[in-house]
N, C-alpha and C positions, 0 to 999 in steps of 0.2 A: 498680445493684448489689444482689444478693440479700443480705438480712440473715438471721442465724440466728434460729430460732424465739423464744428468749427476748427478743431485741431487738424482734422484731415484736410480741410481746405487750405489751412495755413501751410501744411507740409507740401501739398500739391503746388501751391503758389511759389514756395521756395524752390521746388524742382524746376518750375518754368524759369525762374530767375537764374538758376545755376546754368542750365543749358543755353539760355539766351545769351549769357555773358561770354560764352565760348566763341571768340571772334575768329572764324576760319578765313574770312576775307583778308585779314591782315597777314595770313600765312601763305597766301597764294604766291607762288614764285620762289618760296623757300625750299631748301634741299629736304630730301625725304626724312633723314634722321632728325632734323630740327622739327619738322612737322609732327612726327611720331612722338618725340620726347615732350613736346609742348602740349599735345592734345590727349594722347592715350590715357595717362593717369587721371586727368580731370574728367574725361568722358566716362571712363570706367566707373569712377566713383559716383558721378551723377546718375548714371543708369542704375547702379546698385541701390542707391538711395531711393530712387523713384520706384523701382521694383518692390522694395520693402514697403513703401507707402501704399502701393497698389494692393499688396498682400493684406495690409490692415483694412483697406477699403473692403476687400472681399470678406475679411473676418466679420465686419459689421453688417454688410448687406447680403451676404450669402451664407454666413455662419461657418465658413470654412475657408482655408487658404490652401488650394491644391498644391501638392508637391509634384513638380515636373522634373524630368531629367534634363540633360543638356539641351539648350535651345535648338541645336542643330538636329536633334532627333524629332522635333515637332513636325507634324505634317504641314507641308507648305500650303496646302489648300486652305488651312485655317486663316492664314494671313495674306493670301494672294491678293485680296482686294481690301487691304487694311484701311487705306484712306477713305474709300467710299463706304466701307462697312461702318467705320466710326461715324462718318457724316450721317448715315441713315439712322443709326441709333440715337444720335444727338437730337435729330429732328422728331423723334417719337416722344410721346408723353413721358415725363420723368416718373419713374417707379423704382423701387429697390432692385427689381430684376434688371432694369436698364443700366443702373449703376454697376451692378455686379457683372453684367455682360461686357460692358466697356472695360472694366478693370481686368477681367479675364483675357479679353482679346488683346489689350495693351500689354499685359504681362507676357503673353506668348511672343508677341512681336519684339518686345524689348529684350527678351532673353535671346532671341535669334541675333539681334544687333550686337548684344554683349558678346556672344560667341564669335561673331565675325571680327569684331575689334580685337578680341584676344588672339585671333589667328593671323593678324596682320604682321607682316615682316617690316621692320624699320627701314629696310632697303627697297621696299616696293616703290613703284613709280609714285611721285608725290601727288599726281592727279588721282590715282587709285586710293591713296590714303585719305585725301581730302573728300573724295566722293563717299567713302565709307563713313567717315566722321560726320559729314554733312547729312547723310541719310539717317544716321542714328540720332543726331540732334533734332531733325525734323520730326521723327517719330516720337521722340521723347516729349517735345513741345506739344504735339498734337494729342498725345495720350493724356498728359497732365491737364491740358486745357479742356479736353472733351469730358473726362471724368469729373473734373472740378465744376464744369458748367452744369451737368446733369445733377450732380450731387447737391449743388447749391439750390437749383430749382426745386428739387425734391424736398429739401429741408427749409425752404423759404429764407435762405440766407443771401445777403448781398455778395456779389463777386465781381471781379474784373478780369476774367480769364480770356475774354475776347476770342472764343473759338471761331475760326474762319474755315468754311468748307473749302474743299479742293476746287470747286467750281469758282468760288469767289476769288481765290488766289489766281487761278488760271485766267479768268477774265481780266484781272488787273495786269498780269504779265503780257497777255496778248495786246492790250491797249498800249502798253509801253513799247513793245516790239513794233507795233504798227507806226507809232510816232517816229521811231528811229528809221524804219524803212522808208517813210515818206521823206525824211531828211536826205537819205541816200539817193532816192529816186527822184528828187525834186527836179533835176535836169538830166540831160543826157550826159554821157561820159565827159568829164571836164577837158577843156583844151589845156595846152601846156601852161598858158598864162593864168588859168583859173585853178590849176591843180593844187597849189599850196594853200590857197584860201579855202578850197573845198575840204581838203584833208584836215586843216586846222579846225574847221567847223565840226566835222565828224568827231575829231579827237575831243573837242570840248563837250559834245553830247555824251561821249562815253565817260568822261570824267564826272559830269553831272549825274549820269545814271548810277555810277558807282557810289555816289553819296546818298542815294535815295534808300529809305527803309526797305523798299521792295526788292532791292538788289540781292538781299540774302535769300529771297524766295526763288531766285533764278536757279536753274540747274547748274551744277558745278562746271559741267562741260561748257556751257554758254559763258559763264563768268571767266573761265580760263581763256576762252577765245577772245572775249572782249578785252581782257588784259593784254593779250598778245598783240591784238590790232592796235590798241592804244599805245603800247610801247613801240611798235613799228612806226606809227605815225610820228611820235615824238622824236624817234631816232632820225627819221628821214628829214623832218622839218629842221632839226638842229644841225644836220650835216652840211657844212659849207660846200662840199663837193658832191652833193646829192645828184643822182641821175634821174632825169625825167622818165626814162624807161622804167626804172625801179618804182618811181612814184605812180605811174600808170598801172603797173602790175599790182601795187598795193591797193589802188582804188578798185581794180577788178576783183581782188580778193574780198574787199569790203562789200562790194555789190553782191558777190556770190553768197557771202554769209548773210546778207540781208534777205536773200531769197530763202535761205535755210530757216530763218526765224519765222517765216510764214507757216512753217510746219507745226507751230504750236497749236494750230487749230485742229490737229489730228489727235489731240489728247481726248481720251474717251469721254470725260465729263463735258468737254466743249462740244464734241460731236452730238451728244445727247441733248444738251442745252440748245444748240443751234437748230437741230432738227425740229424741236418743239416750237421755238420762236418763229422759225420760217413757216411752219405749217399754219400757225395761227395768223401770222402776218399775211400769208398768201390768201387765206380765206377773207380776212378783213379788207384787203385791197380790192376784192371783187364785189364788195357789198354796195358799191355805187356812191359811197361817200366821197366828197371832194377832198377833204383833208383827213389825215389820220389823227386820232385822239392823242392827247399827251401821254396817257399810260402806254399806248402802243409805240409811240416814238421813244419812250424811255426804254422799252425792251429792245427796240431796234438798236439803241445805243450800245446795248450789251454785245452786239455783233461787230463792234469796232475792231478792225484788223482782220475780219473774215475775208474781205475782198476789197479791191480798189474802188469798185463801184459803190459799195456800202460806205466806205470811208468818204468818198466824194460827196454823197448825199448828206451824210452827217455833218461834213465840214461846212456846207452852205446852209445848213439848217432846214433842209427840204422837208415839207410836211405833206405835199400833194400825194394822194394815193396813185394818181396817174404816173408820177415819176417813180414811185417806189415799186409799183406792181411788176414791171418787167424784170427788175433786179431781183426782187424776192422770189418770183416764180422760177427764174433760171436757177437760183441757188437751191430752192426747194426741190426742183427736178433733179438736180445733181445729187442731193442727199438721198432721194428715193432710188436712184440708180446705183448707189454704192453696192459693191459686190457682197460685202459682209455688213449687213445693217447692225447697228448697235442694239443690244438687247432692250426689250421694252422696259420702261421705267415708270414709276408712278408719276402722274401729272404733277407739275410743280404747283405750289400753293397759289401762285398768282393767277393761274388759270381759273380758279374759283370765281375770280372777279372779271372774267373775260368779257362779260356783257358791257363793261365800261369801254371796251375797245371799239365797239360798233356804233 
């Protein structure tokens, strides 16, 4: 039975609340069976409820609710680019077709996640379990928020779904990782008398990071590694018989992981975003203006974490085109030389106002 739009929005909002309340961070470090017993029934129920709601959305906006087989039988090409596909649909004008398309795409994806969770072994590695549950939770949140956002816009209803694109989240994660890397790379490898203070400082940064809302958006692999490093730091600092050799080895592991964090810029959405910003910035820098405009500086801020040179210029508040030009040109050249260029994408909306940059 088709529900009126306000009731559909309420059901979608309830689904967001249900999956958001599943706190996987608190379960990191727990044994496999405990993780499975705690999360599997709750996640399965939440996914089932959301899939049912999406079916009702389809009933209203497409006039039918397709019957699919098991999710594992669905062609993977349909959901291979789920996140970016959803973002692209949300950015289009709100129409009944857009609502139905989103609900259809989300249902396919969530049925796959449902099947994967059903196939989990309670004795699987806890990281594998957490990764599967975390992936399902993210997809459920994104599905409900995206459908709710477009449905509300179509019907002229107020909403608070807060759909965030993958690019928005990736930019935020890169900025946080860049700050942590700067803390690690602030000085050379610490001397023995500096070691404890430096490790304590990094340990404090990791504790602070774990308390930020963004922490849940980090990859489960990164969160697990952060926890391991944090625990190793705490154990070393608390050990009265600690070895300086072990402490230096720990620091080297932290520094190596900091380098790995820089790879966040290889995410497809960041590669595409950075290529566009750098191309526009490179052209702007050669226009002969002394200082870059505030809109251009704002978009250069979105490159925070891309390179040490970019971060240095942003840190000192540099506005001079002369200072930015060699940095931007070098990065733009590197992007043009990439062996497998990102597929062409529609120009972002902010380029419509690019005259303001010159």
